C-alpha positions as CSV (number, residue, x, y, z in Angstrom):
1,M,18.5,-28.2,-7.6
2,A,16.8,-28.4,-4.0
3,G,14.2,-30.4,-3.3
4,I,10.9,-28.8,-2.6
5,G,10.9,-29.9,1.2
6,D,14.8,-28.5,1.3
7,I,13.4,-24.8,0.4
8,R,12.7,-22.3,2.9
9,N,11.2,-18.8,2.1
10,V,11.3,-16.0,4.6
11,V,10.4,-12.3,4.5
12,L,12.2,-9.9,7.0
13,L,9.7,-7.4,8.2
14,G,9.7,-4.6,10.6
15,H,10.2,-0.6,11.3
16,G,13.1,1.3,9.7
17,S,16.6,1.1,11.2
18,S,16.0,-2.2,13.1
19,G,18.6,-3.6,10.9
20,K,17.1,-6.5,8.4
21,T,19.2,-5.4,5.5
22,S,22.3,-5.8,7.9
23,L,20.6,-9.4,9.1
24,T,20.0,-10.3,5.4
25,E,23.8,-9.0,4.7
26,A,24.9,-11.3,7.8
27,I,23.4,-14.1,6.9
28,L,24.9,-14.0,3.3
29,H,28.2,-13.6,4.6
30,I,28.1,-16.4,7.1
31,T,26.8,-18.9,4.9
32,G,29.4,-17.9,2.2
33,A,27.3,-16.4,-0.3
34,T,29.5,-13.2,-0.2
35,N,32.9,-13.0,0.6
36,R,32.6,-9.8,2.6
37,L,29.9,-8.6,5.1
38,G,27.9,-5.7,3.3
39,S,27.1,-2.4,5.0
40,V,24.2,-0.1,4.5
41,D,26.8,2.8,6.0
42,D,29.2,1.9,3.7
43,K,26.6,1.9,0.8
44,T,28.3,-1.7,0.0
45,S,24.8,-3.5,0.7
46,I,23.5,-6.0,-1.9
47,C,20.3,-5.3,-0.9
48,D,19.9,-1.8,-1.2
49,Y,21.4,-1.4,-4.6
50,Y,19.1,1.6,-5.9
51,D,21.2,5.0,-5.8
52,E,17.7,6.4,-3.9
53,E,18.6,3.8,-1.3
54,K,22.5,4.2,-0.8
55,E,21.6,7.9,-0.4
56,H,19.0,7.8,2.4
57,Q,20.6,4.6,3.7
58,H,17.6,2.8,4.0
59,S,15.5,0.4,1.7
60,I,13.0,1.6,-0.4
61,A,12.0,-1.6,-2.6
62,S,12.0,-5.0,-1.5
63,A,15.2,-7.1,-2.5
64,I,15.5,-10.9,-3.1
65,V,18.5,-12.9,-2.1
66,H,19.2,-16.4,-1.7
67,T,21.7,-18.6,0.1
68,N,22.3,-22.3,1.3
69,H,22.5,-23.4,4.7
70,A,23.1,-27.0,6.2
71,G,21.5,-28.2,2.9
72,K,18.7,-26.2,2.6
73,L,18.1,-23.3,0.0
74,L,16.8,-20.2,1.6
75,N,15.3,-17.6,-0.3
76,I,15.0,-14.2,1.7
77,I,13.1,-11.1,0.9
78,D,14.4,-8.0,2.6
79,T,11.7,-5.2,2.8
80,P,11.4,-1.4,3.6
81,G,10.9,-0.5,7.0
82,Y,9.6,3.1,6.9
83,P,6.1,3.6,6.5
84,D,6.1,5.4,3.6
85,F,7.4,2.3,1.9
86,I,5.1,-0.4,3.2
87,G,3.9,-1.6,0.2
88,P,6.5,-3.6,-1.1
89,A,6.6,-5.2,2.5
90,I,3.0,-6.2,2.3
91,K,3.1,-7.6,-1.2
92,A,6.2,-9.9,-0.2
93,I,4.2,-11.6,2.2
94,S,2.3,-13.7,0.2
95,A,5.7,-15.3,-1.6
96,V,6.8,-16.7,1.5
97,E,6.0,-19.2,4.3
98,T,7.4,-17.6,7.4
99,A,7.6,-13.7,8.6
100,I,10.8,-12.5,10.6
101,I,9.7,-9.5,12.4
102,V,12.9,-7.6,13.3
103,I,12.9,-5.3,16.3
104,S,15.6,-3.1,17.3
105,A,16.7,-3.8,21.0
106,S,17.2,-0.2,21.6
107,A,14.2,1.2,19.9
108,G,11.6,-1.3,20.8
109,I,8.1,-1.8,19.3
110,E,7.7,0.7,16.5
111,T,4.7,1.8,14.1
112,N,5.4,-0.4,11.4
113,T,6.6,-3.3,13.5
114,R,2.8,-3.2,14.8
115,K,1.3,-2.9,11.4
116,L,3.7,-5.5,9.9
117,F,3.2,-8.0,12.5
118,E,-0.8,-7.3,12.0
119,S,-0.5,-8.2,8.1
120,A,1.6,-11.2,8.7
121,T,-1.1,-12.5,11.3
122,T,-3.8,-11.4,8.6
123,A,-2.1,-13.8,6.2
124,N,-2.4,-16.7,8.8
125,M,1.5,-17.0,8.6
126,P,4.0,-18.5,10.9
127,K,6.0,-15.6,12.6
128,L,9.6,-15.2,14.2
129,L,10.3,-12.4,16.4
130,V,14.2,-11.2,16.0
131,I,15.5,-8.7,18.7
132,N,18.5,-7.2,16.6
133,K,21.2,-4.9,18.0
134,M,21.3,-6.8,21.5
135,D,24.7,-5.2,22.1
136,A,23.1,-1.7,22.3
137,E,23.7,0.1,25.4
138,N,21.0,0.4,28.2
139,V,18.8,-2.1,26.9
140,D,16.2,-3.3,29.2
141,F,15.6,-6.8,27.9
142,P,13.2,-8.0,30.5
143,A,11.0,-4.9,30.0
144,L,11.2,-5.3,26.2
145,I,10.3,-9.1,26.3
146,K,7.5,-7.9,28.7
147,A,6.3,-5.2,26.1
148,I,6.5,-7.6,22.9
149,Q,4.1,-10.3,25.0
150,E,1.5,-7.3,25.9
151,T,1.6,-6.1,22.3
152,F,1.6,-9.4,20.5
153,G,0.6,-12.2,22.7
154,S,1.9,-14.6,25.6
155,Q,2.7,-17.2,23.2
156,C,5.8,-15.1,22.1
157,R,8.3,-17.0,23.8
158,C,12.3,-16.7,24.0
159,A,13.7,-19.6,21.8
160,N,17.1,-18.2,22.7
161,L,18.8,-15.4,25.0
162,P,21.7,-13.3,24.9
163,A,24.5,-14.6,27.1
164,E,25.9,-12.6,29.8
165,D,28.7,-10.8,27.5
166,R,26.3,-10.8,24.8
167,A,28.8,-12.1,22.3
168,S,26.7,-15.2,22.1
169,V,23.2,-16.8,22.7
170,I,21.9,-19.5,24.8
171,D,19.3,-22.0,23.1
172,C,16.4,-22.1,25.3
173,I,15.2,-25.0,23.4
174,E,17.7,-27.8,24.2
175,N,19.1,-25.8,27.6
176,K,17.9,-25.2,30.7
177,T,21.1,-23.7,32.2
178,G,23.0,-20.4,31.7
179,E,23.3,-16.9,32.6
180,S,21.5,-13.9,30.5
181,P,20.5,-10.4,31.5
182,A,17.3,-10.9,29.4
183,A,15.1,-13.7,31.5
184,D,16.1,-16.7,33.7
185,V,17.0,-19.4,31.1
186,A,15.3,-22.4,33.1
187,Q,12.1,-20.5,33.1
188,A,12.2,-19.7,29.4
189,H,12.9,-23.1,28.5
190,T,9.9,-24.2,30.0
191,D,7.3,-21.4,28.9
192,L,8.7,-22.4,25.4
193,I,7.9,-26.1,25.6
194,E,4.5,-25.3,27.1
195,S,3.7,-23.1,24.3
196,V,5.2,-25.5,21.4
197,I,3.1,-28.6,23.1
198,E,-0.3,-26.9,22.9
199,A,-0.4,-27.7,19.3
200,D,0.0,-31.7,20.2
201,E,-2.6,-33.2,22.4
202,K,-0.4,-36.3,23.1
203,L,2.8,-34.3,24.0
204,M,0.4,-32.1,26.2
205,E,-0.9,-35.5,28.0
206,S,2.7,-36.8,28.4
207,Y,4.0,-33.5,29.8
208,L,1.0,-32.8,32.1
209,G,1.9,-36.6,33.0
210,G,5.5,-35.7,34.2
211,E,7.3,-36.8,31.2
212,E,10.4,-35.0,30.0
213,I,10.1,-33.9,26.4
214,S,13.3,-34.3,24.2
215,A,14.3,-31.6,22.0
216,E,13.6,-34.5,18.9
217,K,9.9,-34.5,20.2
218,I,10.1,-30.8,20.4
219,A,11.4,-30.4,16.9
220,S,8.9,-32.8,15.5
221,V,6.0,-30.7,16.5
222,F,7.6,-27.0,16.2
223,V,6.1,-26.5,12.6
224,N,2.9,-27.4,13.6
225,A,3.0,-25.0,16.6
226,L,4.1,-22.1,14.3
227,R,1.2,-22.8,11.8
228,A,-1.3,-23.0,14.8
229,G,0.2,-19.9,16.4
230,T,0.8,-21.3,19.6
231,I,4.2,-20.2,19.4
232,I,5.9,-17.2,18.1
233,P,9.6,-17.5,18.9
234,I,12.0,-14.8,20.1
235,L,15.5,-14.9,19.2
236,F,18.4,-12.5,19.7
237,T,20.8,-11.3,17.1
238,D,23.8,-8.5,16.7
239,A,23.9,-8.6,12.7
240,R,26.7,-6.2,12.5
241,K,28.6,-8.3,14.7
242,E,27.4,-11.3,13.4
243,V,26.2,-12.8,16.8
244,G,23.5,-15.0,16.9
245,V,23.0,-14.9,13.2
246,D,24.1,-18.6,12.8
247,R,22.0,-19.6,15.4
248,L,19.0,-17.9,13.5
249,L,20.0,-19.9,10.7
250,D,20.0,-23.2,12.2
251,F,16.4,-22.1,13.8
252,I,15.2,-21.2,10.2
253,V,16.1,-24.5,8.4
254,K,15.5,-26.8,11.4
255,Y,11.9,-25.2,12.8
256,T,10.2,-23.3,10.0
257,P,8.0,-24.9,7.4
258,S,9.1,-25.7,4.1
259,P,6.7,-25.2,1.1
260,L,5.3,-28.9,1.6
261,Q,4.2,-28.0,5.3
262,A,3.2,-24.7,4.6
263,N,-0.8,-23.7,5.0
264,P,-2.1,-24.5,1.4
265,I,-2.3,-21.5,-1.0
266,Q,-5.6,-21.0,-2.6
267,L,-7.1,-19.7,-6.2
268,K,-10.4,-18.5,-6.1
269,D,-12.6,-18.4,-9.3
270,G,-16.1,-17.0,-8.6
271,E,-17.5,-19.7,-6.1
272,N,-14.4,-22.1,-7.1
273,I,-11.7,-22.7,-4.8
274,T,-8.5,-24.3,-6.3
275,K,-6.0,-25.5,-3.5
276,L,-2.4,-25.4,-5.0
277,E,-0.1,-28.3,-4.3
278,P,3.7,-27.7,-4.2
279,D,4.3,-30.3,-6.8
280,P,6.4,-29.7,-10.1
281,A,4.4,-32.3,-11.8
282,K,1.1,-30.6,-11.2
283,P,0.0,-27.5,-13.4
284,L,1.7,-24.3,-12.9
285,A,0.5,-21.3,-10.6
286,G,2.5,-18.3,-9.9
287,L,2.2,-15.2,-8.2
288,V,3.9,-12.1,-9.5
289,F,5.1,-10.1,-6.4
290,R,7.5,-7.4,-7.2
291,I,7.9,-5.7,-10.3
292,G,11.5,-3.8,-10.6
293,F,13.5,-2.1,-13.3
294,D,17.2,-2.3,-13.6
295,P,18.5,1.3,-12.8
296,R,21.2,0.9,-15.5
297,S,19.3,-0.5,-18.7
298,N,15.9,0.0,-17.2
299,M,14.8,-3.4,-18.2
300,K,11.7,-4.7,-16.3
301,Y,12.0,-7.8,-14.1
302,S,9.1,-9.8,-12.5
303,A,9.6,-11.6,-9.4
304,V,7.6,-15.0,-9.4
305,R,6.8,-17.2,-6.4
306,I,6.0,-20.8,-8.0
307,F,3.3,-22.7,-6.0
308,S,3.0,-25.4,-8.5
309,G,4.3,-26.7,-11.6
310,T,7.7,-25.6,-13.3
311,I,8.7,-22.7,-15.4
312,K,11.3,-23.5,-18.1
313,S,12.5,-20.9,-20.7
314,D,10.6,-22.2,-23.5
315,S,7.2,-22.3,-21.2
316,N,4.1,-20.8,-22.6
317,L,3.1,-18.5,-20.0
318,I,-0.3,-16.7,-19.3
319,R,-1.2,-13.9,-17.3
320,N,-4.8,-14.2,-15.6
321,D,-7.6,-14.6,-17.7
322,E,-5.9,-13.5,-21.1
323,K,-5.7,-15.8,-24.0
324,K,-2.4,-15.0,-25.5
325,G,0.6,-16.4,-23.8
326,I,4.1,-15.2,-23.6
327,R,7.7,-17.2,-23.7
328,A,9.1,-17.1,-20.6
329,G,12.7,-16.5,-21.8
330,H,15.7,-16.3,-19.3
331,V,14.6,-17.9,-16.1
332,L,16.7,-16.1,-13.4
333,K,17.8,-16.3,-9.6
334,T,18.0,-13.1,-7.8
335,Q,21.0,-11.8,-5.7
336,G,20.0,-8.3,-4.9
337,G,20.7,-6.2,-8.2
338,E,22.2,-9.3,-9.8
339,N,20.5,-12.0,-11.7
340,K,22.0,-15.5,-12.7
341,E,20.3,-17.7,-15.1
342,I,19.1,-21.4,-14.1
343,D,17.5,-24.0,-16.3
344,I,14.1,-24.4,-14.5
345,G,12.2,-22.7,-11.7
346,Q,10.2,-25.2,-9.7
347,A,7.2,-25.4,-7.3
348,G,8.1,-23.9,-3.8
349,D,10.9,-21.5,-5.4
350,I,11.0,-17.9,-6.0
351,I,12.5,-16.7,-9.5
352,T,12.8,-13.6,-11.6
353,L,11.6,-13.3,-15.2
354,A,13.1,-10.7,-17.6
355,K,11.2,-8.5,-20.1
356,T,7.7,-9.7,-19.0
357,E,6.2,-6.1,-20.1
358,D,2.6,-7.0,-19.2
359,F,3.1,-8.7,-15.8
360,K,1.8,-6.6,-12.6
361,I,2.0,-7.3,-9.2
362,G,-0.7,-9.7,-7.9
363,D,-1.0,-11.6,-11.5
364,L,-1.6,-15.1,-11.4
365,I,0.9,-16.6,-14.2
366,H,0.0,-20.2,-15.2
367,D,-0.2,-22.6,-18.0
368,G,-4.0,-22.4,-19.0
369,K,-4.8,-25.1,-17.0
370,V,-5.7,-23.3,-13.5
371,A,-8.1,-20.1,-13.3
372,G,-8.9,-17.8,-10.5
373,K,-7.0,-15.0,-8.5
374,F,-5.1,-15.1,-5.5
375,E,-6.0,-13.3,-2.4
376,T,-3.5,-11.0,-1.5
377,L,-3.2,-8.6,1.3
378,A,-4.5,-5.0,0.5
379,V,-2.0,-2.2,0.9
380,P,-2.5,1.4,2.2
381,E,-4.4,3.9,-0.1
382,P,-2.3,6.8,-0.8
383,M,-3.6,10.2,0.6
384,C,-0.6,12.3,0.7
385,S,-0.4,14.1,-3.0
386,L,1.5,16.3,-4.9
387,A,0.6,18.2,-8.2
388,L,3.6,17.5,-10.8
389,E,5.0,20.2,-12.8
390,L,7.6,19.7,-15.5
391,A,10.7,22.2,-15.4
392,A,11.1,21.5,-19.2
393,K,8.0,21.7,-21.9
394,G,8.1,18.6,-24.5
395,D,8.6,16.1,-21.6
396,E,4.8,15.2,-21.3
397,Q,5.1,12.0,-23.1
398,K,8.4,11.0,-21.4
399,I,7.1,11.9,-17.7
400,S,4.2,9.7,-18.7
401,S,5.8,6.6,-19.5
402,A,8.4,6.9,-16.4
403,L,5.4,7.4,-13.9
404,E,3.8,4.5,-15.5
405,K,7.3,2.5,-14.6
406,L,7.4,3.9,-11.3
407,C,3.7,2.8,-10.4
408,E,4.5,-0.6,-11.5
409,E,7.1,-1.3,-9.1
410,D,5.4,0.4,-6.2
411,P,1.9,-0.5,-5.3
412,C,1.5,2.6,-3.0
413,L,2.2,5.0,-5.8
414,K,-0.7,6.4,-7.9
415,V,-0.8,9.2,-10.6
416,T,-4.1,10.6,-11.9
417,R,-5.1,13.4,-14.1
418,D,-7.4,15.5,-12.4
419,H,-9.9,16.6,-15.1
420,Q,-11.3,19.3,-12.8
421,T,-8.1,21.2,-12.1
422,N,-6.1,19.7,-15.3
423,E,-3.0,18.8,-12.8
424,Q,-1.2,15.4,-13.1
425,V,-1.4,14.6,-9.4
426,A,1.1,11.7,-7.7
427,S,-0.2,10.2,-4.6
428,G,2.0,8.4,-2.0
429,L,2.1,7.5,1.8
430,G,3.7,10.2,2.9
431,D,5.9,13.3,2.4
432,L,9.3,11.0,2.1
433,H,7.5,8.5,-0.5
434,L,6.7,11.5,-2.8
435,R,10.1,13.0,-2.7
436,V,11.7,9.9,-3.4
437,T,9.4,9.5,-6.4
438,L,10.8,12.7,-7.7
439,E,14.2,11.9,-7.0
440,K,13.7,8.6,-9.2
441,L,12.2,10.8,-12.2
442,E,15.6,12.9,-12.0
443,R,17.9,10.0,-11.6
444,R,16.6,7.1,-13.4
445,F,14.6,9.2,-16.3
446,K,16.7,12.5,-16.6
447,L,13.5,14.5,-15.6
448,T,13.5,17.3,-13.6
449,V,9.7,17.7,-11.7
450,T,9.0,19.7,-9.0
451,G,5.8,19.2,-7.0
452,K,3.1,21.3,-5.1
453,E,-0.1,20.8,-2.7
454,P,-2.7,19.9,-5.3
455,K,-6.2,21.5,-5.3
456,I,-8.8,20.5,-3.1
457,P,-11.5,18.9,-5.2
458,Y,-14.4,21.5,-4.4
459,R,-17.8,21.0,-5.9
460,E,-20.9,23.0,-6.2
461,T,-24.7,23.1,-5.7
462,I,-27.7,25.2,-4.8
463,T,-29.7,25.1,-1.6
464,A,-32.7,26.7,-3.1
465,K,-35.3,26.5,-5.9
466,A,-35.4,29.2,-8.6
467,E,-36.2,29.7,-12.1
468,G,-33.9,31.2,-14.8
469,H,-34.5,32.4,-18.5
470,Y,-32.4,33.4,-21.3
471,R,-32.9,34.1,-24.9
472,H,-30.4,33.9,-27.5
473,K,-30.5,36.1,-30.3
474,K,-28.0,36.9,-32.8
475,Q,-28.3,38.8,-36.3
476,T,-25.3,38.9,-38.4
477,G,-26.9,40.0,-42.1
478,G,-27.4,36.4,-43.2
479,A,-29.3,33.5,-41.3
480,G,-29.5,34.7,-37.4
481,Q,-29.4,32.6,-34.4
482,F,-32.5,32.2,-31.9
483,G,-33.2,30.3,-29.1
484,E,-35.1,30.9,-25.7
485,V,-35.3,28.7,-22.6
486,Y,-37.4,28.8,-19.5
487,L,-36.3,26.4,-16.9
488,R,-36.4,25.6,-13.1
489,V,-33.6,24.3,-10.6
490,E,-33.7,22.8,-7.1
491,P,-31.5,20.9,-4.9
492,A,-31.3,16.9,-5.3
493,P,-30.3,14.9,-2.0
494,R,-26.7,15.1,-1.2
495,G,-24.6,12.6,-3.1
496,S,-26.9,12.0,-5.6
497,E,-26.0,9.7,-8.7
498,P,-26.2,10.9,-11.5
499,P,-25.3,14.3,-10.1
500,L,-27.7,15.9,-12.3
501,E,-31.4,14.8,-12.7
502,Y,-32.6,16.5,-16.0
503,S,-35.9,16.5,-17.3
504,W,-37.7,17.8,-20.6
505,D,-41.0,19.2,-19.6
506,I,-42.0,21.2,-22.6
507,F,-45.5,20.7,-23.7
508,G,-46.8,21.5,-27.0
509,A,-44.2,22.9,-29.6
510,S,-42.7,26.1,-28.1
511,I,-39.6,24.1,-28.5
512,P,-39.1,21.2,-31.0
513,G,-37.8,18.0,-29.5
514,Q,-34.8,18.1,-32.0
515,F,-33.4,20.9,-29.6
516,E,-33.5,19.0,-26.5
517,P,-29.8,17.7,-26.9
518,A,-28.5,21.3,-27.2
519,V,-30.5,22.6,-24.4
520,Q,-29.2,19.9,-22.2
521,K,-25.4,20.4,-23.6
522,G,-25.8,24.0,-22.2
523,V,-26.7,22.8,-18.9
524,V,-23.9,20.4,-19.0
525,D,-21.4,22.8,-20.0
526,V,-22.3,24.6,-16.9
527,M,-22.4,21.7,-14.3
528,Q,-18.6,20.7,-15.5
529,R,-17.1,24.4,-14.8
530,G,-19.4,25.7,-12.1
531,V,-20.4,29.1,-11.5
532,V,-19.4,30.1,-7.8
533,A,-15.6,29.3,-8.2
534,G,-14.9,26.9,-11.3
535,F,-15.8,23.6,-9.7
536,P,-18.0,21.0,-11.0
537,M,-21.5,21.1,-9.7
538,Q,-23.6,18.0,-8.2
539,D,-27.0,17.1,-6.5
540,L,-29.2,19.4,-9.0
541,K,-32.7,18.8,-10.7
542,V,-33.2,20.6,-13.6
543,S,-36.8,21.0,-15.6
544,V,-36.9,22.6,-18.6
545,Y,-40.3,23.8,-19.3
546,D,-40.9,26.4,-21.9
547,G,-39.3,28.4,-24.4
548,K,-39.4,29.7,-28.1
549,Y,-38.0,29.0,-31.3
550,H,-37.7,30.6,-34.5
551,P,-38.4,28.4,-38.1
552,V,-35.5,29.6,-39.8
553,D,-33.1,31.0,-37.3
554,S,-33.3,28.5,-34.5
555,K,-30.3,26.1,-34.6
556,E,-28.5,23.8,-32.1
557,V,-25.9,26.1,-31.3
558,A,-28.7,29.0,-30.2
559,F,-30.4,26.5,-27.7
560,R,-27.0,25.3,-26.4
561,A,-26.4,28.9,-25.4
562,A,-30.0,29.7,-24.4
563,G,-30.0,26.2,-21.9
564,K,-26.7,27.8,-20.7
565,G,-27.9,31.2,-20.0
566,A,-31.0,30.0,-18.3
567,F,-29.1,27.8,-16.3
568,I,-26.8,30.3,-15.0
569,D,-29.6,32.9,-14.5
570,A,-31.1,30.2,-12.3
571,I,-28.2,29.3,-10.3
572,G,-27.7,32.8,-9.7
573,K,-31.2,32.9,-7.6
574,A,-30.8,29.4,-5.9
575,K,-28.2,30.3,-3.4
576,A,-25.3,28.4,-4.7
577,V,-22.7,27.1,-2.3
578,L,-19.4,25.2,-2.6
579,L,-19.2,21.7,-1.3
580,E,-16.1,20.2,0.5
581,P,-14.9,16.8,0.9
582,I,-14.8,15.0,4.0
583,V,-12.5,12.1,4.9
584,N,-12.9,9.6,7.4
585,I,-9.6,9.6,9.3
586,E,-8.2,7.1,11.7
587,V,-5.2,8.1,13.5
588,T,-2.9,5.6,15.5
589,V,-0.9,7.4,18.3
590,P,0.4,6.3,21.7
591,T,-2.1,6.7,24.4
592,E,-0.3,9.8,26.0
593,N,-0.8,11.9,22.8
594,M,-4.7,10.9,22.2
595,G,-5.6,14.5,23.8
596,D,-3.3,16.5,21.6
597,I,-4.2,14.7,18.5
598,A,-8.3,15.1,19.5
599,G,-7.6,18.8,19.9
600,D,-5.7,19.2,16.9
601,L,-8.8,17.4,15.0
602,A,-11.0,19.8,16.2
603,S,-9.1,22.5,15.5
604,K,-9.3,21.4,11.7
605,R,-13.0,21.4,11.8
606,G,-13.1,17.6,12.5
607,R,-15.5,15.6,14.5
608,V,-14.0,12.7,16.7
609,V,-16.4,10.0,16.1
610,G,-14.8,7.0,18.3
611,Q,-11.6,5.4,19.4
612,D,-10.2,1.9,19.9
613,I,-7.7,1.1,22.7
614,L,-4.7,-1.1,21.0
615,A,-2.2,-3.4,22.9
616,G,1.1,-1.8,23.7
617,N,-0.2,1.8,24.9
618,F,-1.5,2.9,21.8
619,I,-4.9,4.4,20.9
620,V,-6.9,4.6,17.3
621,V,-8.7,8.0,17.2
622,K,-11.6,8.0,14.5
623,A,-12.7,11.3,13.2
624,E,-14.6,13.1,10.1
625,V,-12.5,15.8,8.9
626,P,-12.5,18.1,6.0
627,L,-9.8,17.0,3.4
628,A,-8.7,20.6,2.9
629,E,-7.5,20.4,6.5
630,V,-5.5,17.2,6.2
631,A,-3.9,17.1,2.9
632,Q,-0.5,17.4,4.3
633,Y,-1.3,15.7,7.4
634,N,1.8,13.5,7.5
635,S,4.5,16.0,8.5
636,Q,2.0,17.5,11.6
637,L,1.4,13.9,12.9
638,K,5.4,13.0,12.9
639,S,5.9,16.2,14.6
640,V,3.0,15.8,17.5
641,T,4.0,12.2,18.1
642,G,7.7,12.2,17.5
643,G,7.4,9.9,14.5
644,Q,5.3,7.4,16.4
645,G,1.9,8.3,15.1
646,S,0.5,6.8,11.7
647,Y,-2.9,7.5,9.8
648,S,-5.2,6.3,7.0
649,M,-7.8,8.4,5.3
650,S,-11.0,7.3,3.1
651,F,-13.3,9.6,1.1
652,S,-16.7,9.9,3.4
653,H,-19.0,12.5,1.8
654,Y,-19.3,16.1,0.5
655,E,-20.6,19.0,3.1
656,V,-21.1,22.6,2.6
657,V,-18.1,24.6,3.2
658,P,-18.4,27.5,5.9
659,P,-19.0,31.0,4.5
660,N,-15.8,32.6,5.8
661,I,-13.8,29.6,3.8
662,Q,-16.2,29.8,0.7
663,Q,-15.5,33.5,0.3
664,Q,-11.4,32.6,0.5
665,V,-12.1,30.2,-2.4
666,I,-14.1,32.3,-4.4
667,A,-11.6,35.3,-4.0
668,A,-8.8,32.9,-5.0
669,Y,-10.7,32.0,-8.1
670,A,-11.6,35.5,-9.1
671,R,-7.9,36.4,-9.0
672,K,-6.7,33.5,-11.0
673,K,-9.3,34.6,-13.7
674,E,-7.9,38.0,-13.6
675,E,-4.6,37.0,-14.1
676,E,-5.7,34.5,-17.0
677,E,-7.4,37.3,-18.5
């Protein structure tokens, strides 16, 4: 078992096709963890073991592997790179000490590269930049390094450089000489040293005094410099040819922090903060950061980063603030899709637990001696949706169970039942995300499900005051039904809570108080179903002020019908309108696309409310736009920006729908009613 100081936990982040999985496979092969080099293209990758990953030839979920190098245990998390699957990548950051951001030499800095770098920075985490695929043709290395420094900061310095033949790399920490097409080796050495010693005042004084700083002294302060952010090393690799991978491994074990050297992890319990010490003898505290289901057995596995304490097979594990514990059972080390049992999981390590049905991503796992929550990074809110339709009736229970499992393993997948439209709606980060979800349902659970664009959640309201009256009278030969109601309606402020302000303003005994709940139920019936186009109503005030009753024939059912009829009568006179949801949208695009995006949003009835300039020639356009116009914005944005754009949306408020669009919605509702009748 490795000592805590001999553990290195790293996560590979970066845009799709930058070569993270290939780099992981090369690390496993070079260190002897595998006897052949796995390949994404050949579908022999250890990390991409789900059928969907093999078919699409890119990662969809994060994968955990481990190996040994120079006496150190390396836990490596390979993460998806496409924006649609960014959730597992963000959640993996909280489980490690170092983030390795992989950049394709040919593609350069891409959308997800920027996003994931920012996530690692927000987590206050040491970062390395790996420029992979360094043998690619027509790579302008100096321009790429300059773009990295402009985008991510001048503290990005080359720790090695590609040799002239690109068949090896030149160490810039210990070397001052050599020929490289990327930069001057001597200058790279100087820049690197100056960035590192910024983290140590004594070394800085010695350097400014003319002293030669040895490689040993540089090594002694490198971890502190990484933690302080004065240095973000750049290293070069060609994963498929295994060039530079050994030097990357040497760098990781020598210069990146162990759990003992990392920034302390905290638990927050209200105002109380507990700093966790990476000590096996301390109380147990672990973070569940990944949930996976075996594609063959469907068994649930929970990946746990242990920050303090130990986990054995007979350990009693408590989840969050629950009282009842569960037995740990088998403690496992994961290698892609395979698991091997170990005796004990200790502080600093990453382990996997099986059959932990109640565990969720973000959970605190402990032994009852600590309390609180981990502050993990937030994931994007899923805004691209599909209404799900089963091909075969009778599978409703089966699909609910399947979707629950898919949501457990994917933090950016949400499934809701829209009670207004009675649709089961799956929401994700993009078209690809949702398409893969349907594929998983078919492959893993044998469920054929189709998706269609979900209905927009319109609302109805009124714009004027009005009065309504209805008399319900029914004679059937025996006891009759009688109830008569007068009420008035008026608009309430937009966004009022609750959506209905109801008052019973009957004076005298024109309607006995016992019938008030029935009248209110009649009003609520209409509020839920609407009058204009079948959508729920909001922002109304209703006052019931008069009526009549019969001492024998008046019943609750009669006054419920009378309340409903009077309310419908009033709404018909109160200039009812449709409301549509308006969302705040932030679109990140290259600056050259700014005009196209602003014009496109304007054509969608949007209002641009601001913009922010980002490093690396990108801009964020902020706007308010009707959800109906951007419900399927992902594919449109990709088309305009060549795949370089990204966006996020959040609900803002409701506004009145323009008359022409309102008529279209009403006409569609009328046609549907005719079909149903």
